[in-house]
C-alpha positions, -999 to +999 in steps of 0.1 A: +435+565+264+446+546+295+476+539+310+485+504+325+512+494+349+519+454+365+556+448+379+561+409+369+530+407+340+508+376+346+482+365+322+454+383+333+477+414+330+485+402+298+447+401+288+437+435+298+470+449+280+455+432+246+420+441+252+431+479+255+457+479+229+434+460+203+406+488+211+428+515+207+430+526+243+465+518+252+482+553+259+515+533+275+525+502+296+548+500+328+567+474+339+598+465+354+612+440+330+599+442+296+609+431+261+588+453+232+583+434+201+609+431+178+632+429+205+671+429+210+672+399+229+663+380+198+697+390+178+718+383+213+741+351+221+725+346+253+723+311+272+688+294+275+687+297+308+690+336+309+670+338+275+641+317+286+630+339+317+635+370+296+613+358+268+588+356+299+587+396+300+582+399+265+551+421+253+534+422+219+538+461+219+561+486+201+588+498+220+572+538+218+545+523+241+565+502+270+584+515+296+604+499+321+621+501+357+645+467+356+671+471+384+652+462+415+631+433+398+667+419+387+682+419+421+648+403+434+647+377+408+689+371+413+681+366+450+648+348+449+665+315+460+687+329+483+683+336+521+666+365+527+689+395+539+681+433+539+677+437+504+647+410+496+634+414+535+598+409+535+578+444+529+606+464+536+634+455+518+642+477+486+642+445+463+613+426+481+580+422+461+567+452+477+597+475+473+596+466+437+560+474+433+565+508+452+592+518+432+575+511+397+544+532+412+568+559+419+577+559+386+544+556+375+531+587+391+559+605+378+548+602+341+512+608+350+519+640+362+539+648+331+516+633+307+497+650+278+466+658+278+459+624+256+462+604+288+427+601+302+429+570+329+453+551+348+448+510+353+467+495+381+470+464+407+463+460+442+499+472+464+511+489+430+491+521+423+487+544+453+512+571+444+499+571+409+464+573+419+469+602+440+489+620+408+459+610+386+430+619+407+448+656+411+447+661+375+411+648+373+416+615+357+395+583+357+413+553+381+408+517+372+415+494+400+422+457+392+417+434+422+426+397+407+422+382+441+399+390+475+402+426+488+433+426+510+420+436+543+392+409+541+418+385+534+443+391+561+412+391+584+401+353+571+434+340+569+438+354+605+412+333+615+426+305+597+459+306+619+440+303+650+422+274+632+453+254+622+487+268+635+504+245+625+496+257+587+504+292+597+537+295+581+523+290+552+496+317+548+526+348+546+495+372+546+491+372+579+525+388+583+514+418+565+519+450+585+493+477+596+508+503+571+507+474+538+471+470+547+463+509+551+476+515+515+454+486+501+422+501+518+434+539+504+440+525+472+406+511+468+394+550+484+412+566+453+395+540+428+365+552+404+364+517+388+373+484+404+374+453+384+365+418+396+374+388+381+345+367+404+318+373+428+339+362+459+363+391+453+335+415+445+318+404+477+347+406+495+348+446+490+335+468+519+298+473+512+302+513+522+333+512+494+311+490+470+285+514+467+303+544+455+320+526+427+320+513+392+323+479+399+327+457+367+326+419+373+350+406+341+355+370+350+388+355+331+388+329+305+410+304+288+422+300+251+408+273+228+428+236+239+432+215+204+448+179+201+437+167+236+453+131+240+429+103+242+411+097+277+413+063+294+382+063+321+394+052+354+375+017+355+406-005+356+436+021+368+436+041+398+410+073+396+438+102+397+429+138+417+453+169+412+458+195+435+479+220+418+492+254+432+513+265+460+515+242+490+498+265+516+463+262+538+452+295+517+442+272+489+428+246+516+456+221+513+451+210+553+411+205+545+422+186+515+447+163+533+423+158+562+395+147+537+420+123+517+427+106+550+387+102+557+376+092+525+401+062+522+395+055+487+401+024+469+423+023+440+428+062+439+457+086+440+462+124+452+485+143+433+498+173+446+521+196+425+533+230+435+561+249+456+564+238+492+566+264+518+574+243+547+601+214+546+591+181+528+583+159+561+557+184+571+535+173+541+541+138+540+534+135+575+500+149+570+491+129+539+513+101+537+498+085+511+499+120+485+521+120+457+543+149+455+552+167+423+576+204+425+569+227+401+573+225+366+575+239+333+539+246+317+539+220+292+546+196+318+520+208+342+492+202+314+511+166+307+503+158+343+467+172+341+462+151+311+470+124+333+448+127+359+407+128+363+394+155+384+408+190+399+406+197+438+410+232+448+393+241+481+411+272+485+399+297+513+412+330+492+416+333+454+402+353+429+398+336+403+421+308+399+432+303+367+446+263+373+407+257+375+404+268+342+433+254+326+422+219+342+383+226+325+402+231+294+415+197+295+384+179+303+389+179+344+358+182+364+362+202+392+358+201+432+359+235+447+350+259+473+327+294+464+361+311+472+383+297+443+361+320+421+350+295+401+314+284+413+299+299+378+318+270+360+305+243+379+271+228+371+264+201+398+269+163+385+280+177+353+314+198+357+319+194+389+309+200+425+312+232+447+319+222+489+319+247+515+352+260+528+366+245+560+344+211+555+371+184+550+336+160+555+319+179+527+351+177+504+355+137+515+321+130+509+324+145+469+360+127+470+338+094+478+310+105+450+342+109+423+355+073+433+317+058+433+309+069+400+339+067+377+320+056+349+305+090+345+339+105+340+335+103+303+301+121+298+316+150+323+345+153+304+324+162+275+307+187+295+336+204+311+353+210+275+322+228+260+319+249+295+355+258+288+349+265+253+320+289+264+345+310+292+369+326+263+398+348+269+384+369+235+350+374+252+369+388+285+384+409+264+357+423+243+339+427+277+364+449+292+371+470+267+335+478+257+327+485+298+358+507+299+352+526+269+315+532+280+328+545+316+353+570+295+327+584+277+304+587+307+329+604+325+340+627+293+302+640+297+300+643+333 
């Protein structure tokens, strides 16, 4: 049986949790704010603006399997749009993201020390498992470490280079501010891991070679749920060709390179839609790409509606794991224009479902933007190829493969 923990519960965590639960391998799940099924929230007369965020912390689990530590995360959430203070100070504040992760990690460690013999393994995520991996190792339990994004020290070094390459974009990188202590914590977590779960070849390749050779490394690509009832598609023959960038407005995701490429390409009858949260004030972005159309963050149904109104997803990221936005876009029929560092290069069949271009290459990006402009009539055929590719990349497949691989490793460790 496996104990799994995550402070906030993103989509890949939910799929891993479901995989363990459906396979009968789940010992318990630890998080900060979590609602089991059925939940008291369903019977309380709460206002919608409070009920909706809490609804996002709902898990299809019985109360017996769910363990929570909500206080710090509640404080962090309430202060998220306020000026940084001693409670939310980056990395060191008790209610910062790192403070929330470390507090949950300590709670899980106490539970691991007191758990009965039914517990066989712990499953944790970067920045959130040093304490309970240490406790698990002392008990001889298997430690499973998921890296949803490139390994921390590798990413830090790469983004430090990027800060030198584009210093005006450095404030958008954020991870360049990580302390040596935080990087050491990441290194120690990896050292303590018996199994490392990676969503892409890029993440696997970011691991230090000396560590990669001593672990069970499982490459488990994230998937997408089947999409039905897509709206009719109007090819961009008598209307502008619409490119979409979706994600935080950061150079970690290659936005500076995209802006430079767009300015180089000077495409006729084309639009660049940029959707996501700003990390700098508005004029910073608008001055660098005056022709772009900017959209702020929006609820998921509105994100999907914008995807349906666009033709191509562009994501020239430097550091990702397996960006889920590219899977969602492909599931809506959008070809991809990406770098290998998005973790989605296996999704691309050149000229059929999109193109992969090198990182840090606005020229190559501009060349492919121009290709799409010159081949508008091919987009309906590419759209069908994307939908077929998305249908073969499912979350169900991910869950089956993950549960099967972990079961085999657990049996091997039991007999070892």
